[in-house]
N, CA, C and O atoms as a GROMACS GRO file, in nm:
protein
  532
    1MET      N    1  -3.023   6.119  -3.534
    1MET     CA    2  -3.060   6.113  -3.396
    1MET      C    3  -3.003   6.264  -3.319
    1MET      O    4  -2.901   6.328  -3.346
    2LYS      N    5  -3.099   6.289  -3.224
    2LYS     CA    6  -3.114   6.429  -3.177
    2LYS      C    7  -3.043   6.463  -3.059
    2LYS      O    8  -2.970   6.560  -3.036
    3LYS      N    9  -3.086   6.344  -2.974
    3LYS     CA   10  -3.022   6.357  -2.836
    3LYS      C   11  -2.914   6.198  -2.837
    3LYS      O   12  -2.948   6.085  -2.874
    4ILE      N   13  -2.814   6.230  -2.797
    4ILE     CA   14  -2.747   6.099  -2.766
    4ILE      C   15  -2.677   6.098  -2.614
    4ILE      O   16  -2.604   6.191  -2.580
    5LEU      N   17  -2.705   5.988  -2.529
    5LEU     CA   18  -2.620   6.007  -2.410
    5LEU      C   19  -2.510   5.914  -2.397
    5LEU      O   20  -2.529   5.810  -2.460
    6ILE      N   21  -2.384   5.922  -2.325
    6ILE     CA   22  -2.289   5.831  -2.309
    6ILE      C   23  -2.279   5.839  -2.159
    6ILE      O   24  -2.262   5.943  -2.096
    7TYR      N   25  -2.291   5.721  -2.112
    7TYR     CA   26  -2.244   5.668  -1.970
    7TYR      C   27  -2.140   5.629  -1.930
    7TYR      O   28  -2.128   5.506  -1.930
    8ASN      N   29  -2.052   5.688  -1.894
    8ASN     CA   30  -1.938   5.704  -1.816
    8ASN      C   31  -1.894   5.650  -1.669
    8ASN      O   32  -1.843   5.732  -1.592
    9SER      N   33  -1.914   5.514  -1.626
    9SER     CA   34  -1.933   5.481  -1.499
    9SER      C   35  -1.830   5.532  -1.402
    9SER      O   36  -1.837   5.570  -1.286
   10GLY      N   37  -1.709   5.516  -1.508
   10GLY     CA   38  -1.587   5.558  -1.371
   10GLY      C   39  -1.567   5.681  -1.377
   10GLY      O   40  -1.545   5.732  -1.267
   11GLY      N   41  -1.565   5.769  -1.486
   11GLY     CA   42  -1.584   5.906  -1.498
   11GLY      C   43  -1.437   5.978  -1.451
   11GLY      O   44  -1.431   6.100  -1.431
   12GLY      N   45  -1.365   5.923  -1.442
   12GLY     CA   46  -1.233   5.988  -1.395
   12GLY      C   47  -1.170   6.091  -1.493
   12GLY      O   48  -1.219   6.122  -1.602
   13LEU      N   49  -1.073   6.132  -1.450
   13LEU     CA   50  -1.029   6.238  -1.583
   13LEU      C   51  -0.951   6.153  -1.686
   13LEU      O   52  -0.930   6.201  -1.797
   14GLY      N   53  -0.906   6.027  -1.654
   14GLY     CA   54  -0.828   5.938  -1.750
   14GLY      C   55  -0.938   5.896  -1.856
   14GLY      O   56  -0.937   5.925  -1.976
   15ASP      N   57  -1.045   5.815  -1.780
   15ASP     CA   58  -1.156   5.783  -1.855
   15ASP      C   59  -1.207   5.886  -1.962
   15ASP      O   60  -1.210   5.844  -2.078
   16SER      N   61  -1.248   6.017  -1.937
   16SER     CA   62  -1.284   6.135  -1.987
   16SER      C   63  -1.195   6.126  -2.125
   16SER      O   64  -1.240   6.115  -2.240
   17ILE      N   65  -1.047   6.134  -2.083
   17ILE     CA   66  -0.944   6.187  -2.194
   17ILE      C   67  -0.985   6.031  -2.282
   17ILE      O   68  -0.998   6.061  -2.401
   18GLN      N   69  -0.998   5.954  -2.272
   18GLN     CA   70  -1.010   5.791  -2.359
   18GLN      C   71  -1.154   5.813  -2.430
   18GLN      O   72  -1.178   5.737  -2.524
   19ILE      N   73  -1.255   5.911  -2.394
   19ILE     CA   74  -1.387   5.903  -2.469
   19ILE      C   75  -1.373   6.040  -2.542
   19ILE      O   76  -1.477   6.090  -2.585
   20ILE      N   77  -1.242   6.113  -2.564
   20ILE     CA   78  -1.242   6.229  -2.667
   20ILE      C   79  -1.304   6.184  -2.783
   20ILE      O   80  -1.415   6.216  -2.826
   21PRO      N   81  -1.212   6.098  -2.836
   21PRO     CA   82  -1.216   6.036  -3.016
   21PRO      C   83  -1.346   5.995  -3.032
   21PRO      O   84  -1.404   6.017  -3.138
   22LEU      N   85  -1.416   5.920  -2.912
   22LEU     CA   86  -1.580   5.860  -2.934
   22LEU      C   87  -1.677   5.964  -2.950
   22LEU      O   88  -1.762   5.958  -3.039
   23ILE      N   89  -1.668   6.077  -2.851
   23ILE     CA   90  -1.719   6.185  -2.876
   23ILE      C   91  -1.721   6.287  -3.024
   23ILE      O   92  -1.817   6.332  -3.087
   24LEU      N   93  -1.581   6.299  -3.045
   24LEU     CA   94  -1.570   6.401  -3.146
   24LEU      C   95  -1.624   6.316  -3.273
   24LEU      O   96  -1.668   6.391  -3.360
   25SER      N   97  -1.632   6.188  -3.302
   25SER     CA   98  -1.640   6.092  -3.376
   25SER      C   99  -1.837   6.123  -3.389
   25SER      O  100  -1.888   6.133  -3.501
   26LEU      N  101  -1.906   6.131  -3.286
   26LEU     CA  102  -2.052   6.138  -3.300
   26LEU      C  103  -2.070   6.247  -3.346
   26LEU      O  104  -2.151   6.258  -3.438
   27LYS      N  105  -1.993   6.372  -3.293
   27LYS     CA  106  -2.030   6.508  -3.330
   27LYS      C  107  -2.001   6.547  -3.488
   27LYS      O  108  -2.045   6.646  -3.545
   28ASN      N  109  -1.921   6.452  -3.540
   28ASN     CA  110  -1.872   6.475  -3.644
   28ASN      C  111  -2.008   6.387  -3.751
   28ASN      O  112  -2.066   6.438  -3.847
   29HIS      N  113  -2.025   6.271  -3.706
   29HIS     CA  114  -2.101   6.225  -3.802
   29HIS      C  115  -2.287   6.261  -3.760
   29HIS      O  116  -2.372   6.268  -3.848
   30TYR      N  117  -2.311   6.276  -3.647
   30TYR     CA  118  -2.434   6.340  -3.629
   30TYR      C  119  -2.436   6.516  -3.552
   30TYR      O  120  -2.447   6.558  -3.436
   31ARG      N  121  -2.420   6.579  -3.687
   31ARG     CA  122  -2.388   6.701  -3.657
   31ARG      C  123  -2.467   6.795  -3.597
   31ARG      O  124  -2.417   6.903  -3.567
   32ARG      N  125  -2.621   6.766  -3.565
   32ARG     CA  126  -2.780   6.837  -3.544
   32ARG      C  127  -2.784   6.757  -3.405
   32ARG      O  128  -2.896   6.761  -3.353
   33SER      N  129  -2.687   6.686  -3.331
   33SER     CA  130  -2.751   6.632  -3.205
   33SER      C  131  -2.684   6.702  -3.069
   33SER      O  132  -2.595   6.787  -3.066
   34THR      N  133  -2.742   6.648  -2.976
   34THR     CA  134  -2.689   6.729  -2.854
   34THR      C  135  -2.649   6.599  -2.794
   34THR      O  136  -2.728   6.506  -2.776
   35ILE      N  137  -2.522   6.597  -2.764
   35ILE     CA  138  -2.437   6.488  -2.667
   35ILE      C  139  -2.457   6.518  -2.521
   35ILE      O  140  -2.427   6.629  -2.475
   36PHE      N  141  -2.508   6.420  -2.445
   36PHE     CA  142  -2.510   6.453  -2.315
   36PHE      C  143  -2.418   6.339  -2.233
   36PHE      O  144  -2.367   6.245  -2.294
   37TYR      N  145  -2.407   6.352  -2.123
   37TYR     CA  146  -2.270   6.303  -2.052
   37TYR      C  147  -2.292   6.277  -1.900
   37TYR      O  148  -2.276   6.362  -1.812
   38LEU      N  149  -2.330   6.156  -1.883
   38LEU     CA  150  -2.371   6.071  -1.744
   38LEU      C  151  -2.266   6.007  -1.689
   38LEU      O  152  -2.224   5.909  -1.751
   39GLY      N  153  -2.209   6.036  -1.584
   39GLY     CA  154  -2.140   5.974  -1.490
   39GLY      C  155  -2.128   5.942  -1.370
   39GLY      O  156  -2.223   5.984  -1.305
   40ALA      N  157  -2.046   5.880  -1.302
   40ALA     CA  158  -2.057   5.883  -1.147
   40ALA      C  159  -1.969   5.988  -1.087
   40ALA      O  160  -1.975   6.016  -0.967
   41HIS      N  161  -1.890   6.046  -1.169
   41HIS     CA  162  -1.828   6.174  -1.109
   41HIS      C  163  -1.862   6.291  -1.217
   41HIS      O  164  -1.916   6.275  -1.327
   42PRO      N  165  -1.824   6.396  -1.166
   42PRO     CA  166  -1.860   6.570  -1.245
   42PRO      C  167  -1.798   6.519  -1.366
   42PRO      O  168  -1.711   6.432  -1.374
   43ASN      N  169  -1.880   6.615  -1.502
   43ASN     CA  170  -1.832   6.599  -1.632
   43ASN      C  171  -1.743   6.677  -1.650
   43ASN      O  172  -1.773   6.796  -1.647
   44HIS      N  173  -1.608   6.637  -1.674
   44HIS     CA  174  -1.477   6.686  -1.688
   44HIS      C  175  -1.464   6.764  -1.809
   44HIS      O  176  -1.366   6.837  -1.827
   45PHE      N  177  -1.549   6.753  -1.886
   45PHE     CA  178  -1.547   6.826  -2.009
   45PHE      C  179  -1.627   6.958  -1.978
   45PHE      O  180  -1.623   7.039  -2.072
   46GLU      N  181  -1.696   6.996  -1.870
   46GLU     CA  182  -1.726   7.108  -1.806
   46GLU      C  183  -1.636   7.187  -1.741
   46GLU      O  184  -1.646   7.310  -1.742
   47GLY      N  185  -1.524   7.113  -1.670
   47GLY     CA  186  -1.419   7.130  -1.588
   47GLY      C  187  -1.284   7.159  -1.613
   47GLY      O  188  -1.244   7.261  -1.670
   48LYS      N  189  -1.199   7.044  -1.558
   48LYS     CA  190  -1.055   7.033  -1.619
   48LYS      C  191  -1.028   7.033  -1.763
   48LYS      O  192  -0.928   7.086  -1.809
   49LEU      N  193  -1.120   6.971  -1.837
   49LEU     CA  194  -1.081   6.929  -1.977
   49LEU      C  195  -1.177   7.035  -2.080
   49LEU      O  196  -1.209   7.013  -2.197
   50LYS      N  197  -1.212   7.162  -1.991
   50LYS     CA  198  -1.289   7.273  -2.053
   50LYS      C  199  -1.253   7.327  -2.146
   50LYS      O  200  -1.334   7.387  -2.217
   51GLU      N  201  -1.106   7.322  -2.180
   51GLU     CA  202  -1.028   7.409  -2.278
   51GLU      C  203  -1.020   7.336  -2.424
   51GLU      O  204  -0.973   7.379  -2.529
   52TYR      N  205  -1.068   7.240  -2.400
   52TYR     CA  206  -1.055   7.109  -2.569
   52TYR      C  207  -1.194   7.139  -2.620
   52TYR      O  208  -1.230   7.099  -2.731
   53ASN      N  209  -1.283   7.218  -2.530
   53ASN     CA  210  -1.414   7.268  -2.609
   53ASN      C  211  -1.494   7.116  -2.655
   53ASN      O  212  -1.543   7.094  -2.766
   54ILE      N  213  -1.493   7.045  -2.568
   54ILE     CA  214  -1.576   6.892  -2.586
   54ILE      C  215  -1.703   6.910  -2.518
   54ILE      O  216  -1.742   6.867  -2.409
   55ASN      N  217  -1.774   6.998  -2.626
   55ASN     CA  218  -1.906   7.032  -2.567
   55ASN      C  219  -2.041   6.930  -2.526
   55ASN      O  220  -2.136   6.917  -2.603
   56THR      N  221  -2.036   6.880  -2.429
   56THR     CA  222  -2.123   6.757  -2.365
   56THR      C  223  -2.236   6.831  -2.251
   56THR      O  224  -2.194   6.892  -2.154
   57LYS      N  225  -2.376   6.816  -2.277
   57LYS     CA  226  -2.458   6.866  -2.145
   57LYS      C  227  -2.432   6.715  -2.068
   57LYS      O  228  -2.425   6.598  -2.105
   58THR      N  229  -2.422   6.781  -1.948
   58THR     CA  230  -2.430   6.693  -1.806
   58THR      C  231  -2.576   6.646  -1.787
   58THR      O  232  -2.657   6.738  -1.777
   59LEU      N  233  -2.621   6.533  -1.782
   59LEU     CA  234  -2.744   6.470  -1.705
   59LEU      C  235  -2.737   6.477  -1.612
   59LEU      O  236  -2.677   6.390  -1.548
   60ASP      N  237  -2.782   6.564  -1.563
   60ASP     CA  238  -2.766   6.550  -1.391
   60ASP      C  239  -2.896   6.482  -1.355
   60ASP      O  240  -3.004   6.518  -1.400
   61LEU      N  241  -2.882   6.393  -1.281
   61LEU     CA  242  -3.004   6.326  -1.220
   61LEU      C  243  -3.036   6.336  -1.072
   61LEU      O  244  -3.138   6.306  -1.011
   62ASP      N  245  -2.921   6.384  -1.031
   62ASP     CA  246  -2.881   6.425  -0.885
   62ASP      C  247  -2.900   6.276  -0.835
   62ASP      O  248  -3.003   6.255  -0.771
   63LEU      N  249  -2.836   6.200  -0.851
   63LEU     CA  250  -2.792   6.055  -0.815
   63LEU      C  251  -2.642   6.059  -0.783
   63LEU      O  252  -2.569   6.031  -0.878
   64LYS      N  253  -2.584   6.087  -0.670
   64LYS     CA  254  -2.452   6.053  -0.630
   64LYS      C  255  -2.426   5.906  -0.691
   64LYS      O  256  -2.509   5.817  -0.674
   65TYR      N  257  -2.298   5.882  -0.768
   65TYR     CA  258  -2.239   5.762  -0.827
   65TYR      C  259  -2.350   5.711  -0.875
   65TYR      O  260  -2.410   5.635  -0.799
   66PHE      N  261  -2.397   5.734  -0.984
   66PHE     CA  262  -2.494   5.700  -1.089
   66PHE      C  263  -2.499   5.558  -1.109
   66PHE      O  264  -2.410   5.514  -1.182
   67GLY      N  265  -2.589   5.469  -1.056
   67GLY     CA  266  -2.585   5.347  -1.113
   67GLY      C  267  -2.539   5.238  -1.025
   67GLY      O  268  -2.547   5.119  -1.054
   68PHE      N  269  -2.483   5.294  -0.897
   68PHE     CA  270  -2.375   5.180  -0.801
   68PHE      C  271  -2.482   5.209  -0.740
   68PHE      O  272  -2.491   5.330  -0.763
   69ARG      N  273  -2.578   5.178  -0.672
   69ARG     CA  274  -2.701   5.156  -0.577
   69ARG      C  275  -2.788   5.124  -0.669
   69ARG      O  276  -2.801   5.176  -0.780
   70TRP      N  277  -2.870   5.008  -0.604
   70TRP     CA  278  -2.971   4.915  -0.634
   70TRP      C  279  -3.100   5.042  -0.656
   70TRP      O  280  -3.145   5.073  -0.766
   71TRP      N  281  -3.137   5.095  -0.544
   71TRP     CA  282  -3.251   5.198  -0.532
   71TRP      C  283  -3.232   5.310  -0.679
   71TRP      O  284  -3.334   5.347  -0.736
   72HIS      N  285  -3.166   5.331  -0.703
   72HIS     CA  286  -3.117   5.430  -0.857
   72HIS      C  287  -3.232   5.329  -0.935
   72HIS      O  288  -3.329   5.396  -0.971
   73LEU      N  289  -3.241   5.222  -0.961
   73LEU     CA  290  -3.326   5.166  -1.054
   73LEU      C  291  -3.470   5.218  -1.057
   73LEU      O  292  -3.536   5.218  -1.161
   74PHE      N  293  -3.539   5.282  -0.883
   74PHE     CA  294  -3.631   5.312  -0.891
   74PHE      C  295  -3.672   5.459  -0.914
   74PHE      O  296  -3.789   5.486  -0.888
   75VAL      N  297  -3.595   5.554  -0.956
   75VAL     CA  298  -3.608   5.681  -0.941
   75VAL      C  299  -3.566   5.760  -1.070
   75VAL      O  300  -3.604   5.869  -1.112
   76THR      N  301  -3.456   5.651  -1.129
   76THR     CA  302  -3.389   5.706  -1.251
   76THR      C  303  -3.536   5.762  -1.365
   76THR      O  304  -3.566   5.880  -1.384
   77LYS      N  305  -3.580   5.685  -1.405
   77LYS     CA  306  -3.699   5.746  -1.522
   77LYS      C  307  -3.806   5.864  -1.463
   77LYS      O  308  -3.873   5.941  -1.532
   78GLN      N  309  -3.802   5.856  -1.345
   78GLN     CA  310  -3.893   5.990  -1.304
   78GLN      C  311  -3.821   6.112  -1.314
   78GLN      O  312  -3.860   6.222  -1.351
   79ARG      N  313  -3.666   6.061  -1.261
   79ARG     CA  314  -3.584   6.218  -1.261
   79ARG      C  315  -3.561   6.270  -1.438
   79ARG      O  316  -3.554   6.386  -1.478
   80VAL      N  317  -3.555   6.169  -1.504
   80VAL     CA  318  -3.543   6.159  -1.646
   80VAL      C  319  -3.641   6.254  -1.708
   80VAL      O  320  -3.623   6.351  -1.782
   81ASN      N  321  -3.782   6.183  -1.642
   81ASN     CA  322  -3.888   6.281  -1.681
   81ASN      C  323  -3.898   6.416  -1.618
   81ASN      O  324  -3.943   6.506  -1.690
   82GLN      N  325  -3.867   6.443  -1.504
   82GLN     CA  326  -3.862   6.559  -1.469
   82GLN      C  327  -3.793   6.658  -1.526
   82GLN      O  328  -3.838   6.771  -1.515
   83MET      N  329  -3.682   6.639  -1.590
   83MET     CA  330  -3.641   6.697  -1.690
   83MET      C  331  -3.648   6.735  -1.850
   83MET      O  332  -3.560   6.780  -1.924
   84GLU      N  333  -3.775   6.703  -1.875
   84GLU     CA  334  -3.823   6.737  -1.955
   84GLU      C  335  -3.753   6.671  -2.093
   84GLU      O  336  -3.752   6.730  -2.201
   85ILE      N  337  -3.698   6.550  -2.071
   85ILE     CA  338  -3.638   6.522  -2.197
   85ILE      C  339  -3.736   6.370  -2.221
   85ILE      O  340  -3.753   6.279  -2.140
   86GLU      N  341  -3.776   6.381  -2.325
   86GLU     CA  342  -3.902   6.250  -2.369
   86GLU      C  343  -3.822   6.110  -2.357
   86GLU      O  344  -3.853   6.012  -2.289
   87LYS      N  345  -3.707   6.127  -2.445
   87LYS     CA  346  -3.624   5.999  -2.461
   87LYS      C  347  -3.512   6.014  -2.548
   87LYS      O  348  -3.510   6.099  -2.637
   88PHE      N  349  -3.418   5.937  -2.526
   88PHE     CA  350  -3.279   5.977  -2.594
   88PHE      C  351  -3.305   5.899  -2.690
   88PHE      O  352  -3.388   5.812  -2.664
   89ASP      N  353  -3.240   5.902  -2.846
   89ASP     CA  354  -3.236   5.847  -2.952
   89ASP      C  355  -3.124   5.723  -2.940
   89ASP      O  356  -3.152   5.605  -2.960
   90LEU      N  357  -3.020   5.763  -2.912
   90LEU     CA  358  -2.908   5.687  -2.844
   90LEU      C  359  -2.828   5.672  -2.697
   90LEU      O  360  -2.753   5.762  -2.658
   91ILE      N  361  -2.847   5.573  -2.633
   91ILE     CA  362  -2.734   5.582  -2.491
   91ILE      C  363  -2.644   5.474  -2.523
   91ILE      O  364  -2.679   5.358  -2.542
   92ILE      N  365  -2.518   5.521  -2.527
   92ILE     CA  366  -2.382   5.441  -2.537
   92ILE      C  367  -2.367   5.404  -2.377
   92ILE      O  368  -2.363   5.487  -2.287
   93ASP      N  369  -2.361   5.285  -2.363
   93ASP     CA  370  -2.308   5.232  -2.197
   93ASP      C  371  -2.165   5.204  -2.225
   93ASP      O  372  -2.131   5.139  -2.325
   94LEU      N  373  -2.072   5.255  -2.132
   94LEU     CA  374  -1.920   5.227  -2.174
   94LEU      C  375  -1.864   5.160  -2.053
   94LEU      O  376  -1.747   5.164  -2.013
   95GLN      N  377  -1.967   5.100  -2.001
   95GLN     CA  378  -1.892   5.001  -1.875
   95GLN      C  379  -1.994   4.850  -1.927
   95GLN      O  380  -2.053   4.835  -2.034
   96SER      N  381  -1.985   4.757  -1.815
   96SER     CA  382  -1.972   4.623  -1.835
   96SER      C  383  -2.045   4.577  -1.707
   96SER      O  384  -2.066   4.457  -1.693
   97LYS      N  385  -2.085   4.666  -1.613
   97LYS     CA  386  -2.174   4.636  -1.462
   97LYS      C  387  -2.308   4.578  -1.529
   97LYS      O  388  -2.369   4.633  -1.620
   98ILE      N  389  -2.342   4.459  -1.467
   98ILE     CA  390  -2.532   4.448  -1.495
   98ILE      C  391  -2.608   4.527  -1.410
   98ILE      O  392  -2.725   4.553  -1.437
   99ARG      N  393  -2.555   4.568  -1.313
   99ARG     CA  394  -2.622   4.649  -1.213
   99ARG      C  395  -2.646   4.810  -1.294
   99ARG      O  396  -2.752   4.871  -1.307
  100ASN      N  397  -2.525   4.846  -1.334
  100ASN     CA  398  -2.537   4.983  -1.363
  100ASN      C  399  -2.616   4.964  -1.515
  100ASN      O  400  -2.713   5.038  -1.531
  101THR      N  401  -2.588   4.881  -1.614
  101THR     CA  402  -2.676   4.883  -1.728
  101THR      C  403  -2.855   4.867  -1.756
  101THR      O  404  -2.932   4.910  -1.842
  102ILE      N  405  -2.869   4.780  -1.629
  102ILE     CA  406  -3.002   4.758  -1.592
  102ILE      C  407  -3.066   4.896  -1.549
  102ILE      O  408  -3.179   4.931  -1.582
  103ILE      N  409  -2.977   4.970  -1.470
  103ILE     CA  410  -3.032   5.079  -1.419
  103ILE      C  411  -3.037   5.193  -1.523
  103ILE      O  412  -3.119   5.285  -1.520
  104LEU      N  413  -2.941   5.178  -1.612
  104LEU     CA  414  -2.920   5.292  -1.700
  104LEU      C  415  -3.064   5.274  -1.838
  104LEU      O  416  -3.114   5.367  -1.900
  105LEU      N  417  -3.097   5.140  -1.850
  105LEU     CA  418  -3.199   5.117  -1.951
  105LEU      C  419  -3.345   5.149  -1.892
  105LEU      O  420  -3.451   5.108  -1.939
  106LYS      N  421  -3.330   5.224  -1.790
  106LYS     CA  422  -3.480   5.302  -1.734
  106LYS      C  423  -3.463   5.433  -1.770
  106LYS      O  424  -3.533   5.525  -1.725
  107ILE      N  425  -3.358   5.448  -1.862
  107ILE     CA  426  -3.392   5.602  -1.944
  107ILE      C  427  -3.438   5.576  -2.050
  107ILE      O  428  -3.386   5.488  -2.119
  108PRO      N  429  -3.554   5.649  -2.092
  108PRO     CA  430  -3.620   5.591  -2.196
  108PRO      C  431  -3.543   5.626  -2.304
  108PRO      O  432  -3.457   5.711  -2.283
  109HIS      N  433  -3.557   5.564  -2.455
  109HIS     CA  434  -3.428   5.554  -2.518
  109HIS      C  435  -3.497   5.494  -2.642
  109HIS      O  436  -3.616   5.463  -2.638
  110ASN      N  437  -3.411   5.474  -2.766
  110ASN     CA  438  -3.474   5.427  -2.894
  110ASN      C  439  -3.377   5.308  -2.920
  110ASN      O  440  -3.421   5.197  -2.949
  111ASN      N  441  -3.225   5.339  -2.907
  111ASN     CA  442  -3.147   5.265  -2.901
  111ASN      C  443  -3.069   5.256  -2.792
  111ASN      O  444  -3.064   5.355  -2.719
  112PHE      N  445  -3.003   5.152  -2.761
  112PHE     CA  446  -2.899   5.081  -2.649
  112PHE      C  447  -2.792   5.061  -2.707
  112PHE      O  448  -2.796   4.997  -2.812
  113TYR      N  449  -2.660   5.112  -2.654
  113TYR     CA  450  -2.570   5.003  -2.702
  113TYR      C  451  -2.517   4.998  -2.579
  113TYR      O  452  -2.510   5.094  -2.503
  114SER      N  453  -2.457   4.827  -2.544
  114SER     CA  454  -2.373   4.815  -2.409
  114SER      C  455  -2.302   4.661  -2.428
  114SER      O  456  -2.357   4.555  -2.457
  115SER      N  457  -2.161   4.688  -2.402
  115SER     CA  458  -2.099   4.535  -2.399
  115SER      C  459  -2.132   4.466  -2.272
  115SER      O  460  -2.075   4.358  -2.254
  116THR      N  461  -2.206   4.503  -2.190
  116THR     CA  462  -2.279   4.426  -2.073
  116THR      C  463  -2.323   4.280  -2.106
  116THR      O  464  -2.390   4.268  -2.209
  117PHE      N  465  -2.296   4.171  -2.038
  117PHE     CA  466  -2.327   4.047  -2.082
  117PHE      C  467  -2.317   3.987  -2.216
  117PHE      O  468  -2.402   3.908  -2.257
  118GLY      N  469  -2.205   4.027  -2.292
  118GLY     CA  470  -2.170   3.994  -2.407
  118GLY      C  471  -2.260   4.056  -2.493
  118GLY      O  472  -2.321   3.983  -2.572
  119PHE      N  473  -2.286   4.204  -2.493
  119PHE     CA  474  -2.403   4.246  -2.590
  119PHE      C  475  -2.514   4.245  -2.599
  119PHE      O  476  -2.574   4.324  -2.671
  120LYS      N  477  -2.590   4.124  -2.501
  120LYS     CA  478  -2.700   4.101  -2.490
  120LYS      C  479  -2.799   4.206  -2.450
  120LYS      O  480  -2.915   4.168  -2.470
  121PHE      N  481  -2.784   4.350  -2.390
  121PHE     CA  482  -2.858   4.432  -2.375
  121PHE      C  483  -2.880   4.533  -2.504
  121PHE      O  484  -2.961   4.625  -2.494
  122CYS      N  485  -2.804   4.510  -2.626
  122CYS     CA  486  -2.818   4.582  -2.729
  122CYS      C  487  -2.945   4.609  -2.779
  122CYS      O  488  -3.003   4.502  -2.797
  123SER      N  489  -3.024   4.719  -2.814
  123SER     CA  490  -3.120   4.724  -2.902
  123SER      C  491  -3.119   4.644  -3.039
  123SER      O  492  -3.209   4.571  -3.080
  124LYS      N  493  -3.023   4.667  -3.089
  124LYS     CA  494  -2.988   4.603  -3.248
  124LYS      C  495  -2.891   4.506  -3.201
  124LYS      O  496  -2.789   4.525  -3.136
  125LYS      N  497  -2.961   4.353  -3.262
  125LYS     CA  498  -2.892   4.245  -3.203
  125LYS      C  499  -2.800   4.236  -3.305
  125LYS      O  500  -2.822   4.308  -3.402
  126SER      N  501  -2.665   4.140  -3.309
  126SER     CA  502  -2.575   4.149  -3.386
  126SER      C  503  -2.452   4.076  -3.308
  126SER      O  504  -2.463   4.057  -3.187
  127ASP      N  505  -2.367   4.046  -3.359
  127ASP     CA  506  -2.223   3.965  -3.317
  127ASP      C  507  -2.128   4.064  -3.315
  127ASP      O  508  -2.055   4.098  -3.408
  128TYR      N  509  -2.136   4.118  -3.183
  128TYR     CA  510  -2.042   4.209  -3.181
  128TYR      C  511  -1.864   4.187  -3.143
  128TYR      O  512  -1.773   4.265  -3.114
  129ASP      N  513  -1.874   4.056  -3.158
  129ASP     CA  514  -1.759   3.990  -3.118
  129ASP      C  515  -1.594   4.001  -3.197
  129ASP      O  516  -1.580   3.945  -3.306
  130SER      N  517  -1.487   4.069  -3.139
  130SER     CA  518  -1.403   4.149  -3.224
  130SER      C  519  -1.352   4.086  -3.329
  130SER      O  520  -1.335   4.142  -3.437
  131LYS      N  521  -1.318   3.936  -3.299
  131LYS     CA  522  -1.275   3.854  -3.432
  131LYS      C  523  -1.361   3.856  -3.569
  131LYS      O  524  -1.329   3.807  -3.677
  132ASN      N  525  -1.451   3.908  -3.544
  132ASN     CA  526  -1.527   3.900  -3.628
  132ASN      C  527  -1.558   4.044  -3.704
  132ASN      O  528  -1.637   4.068  -3.795
  133HIS      N  529  -1.467   4.132  -3.634
  133HIS     CA  530  -1.428   4.307  -3.705
  133HIS      C  531  -1.300   4.301  -3.744
  133HIS      O  532  -1.246   4.399  -3.794
   0.00000   0.00000   0.00000
């Protein structure tokens, strides 16, 4: 995995603090990867949480409140292509709104993980029910 995208739709400071263990785990496991961050709000790891050295690159698609407008569906792939990012090896969708997930799926990727609609949008089909793990 060379490019991983984390989508955090809430994107508030508390949401960012909660995903620190996830990011650190990904960085530890995929040491050669670049982790990108996409949210509805600014990347707090480049601002208020900068002192924690959680280095993530912001995927700036120049879309205010990414995923919260249906018209984002029609411009997302084009904006990613303009950034010369061929595709992400993994996209992790940390929310469960179907509209946001459908828009996020427009970003070119190899693997997609999302809890939306009972994990039906995941590229790897599995029984992700917490009772089984």
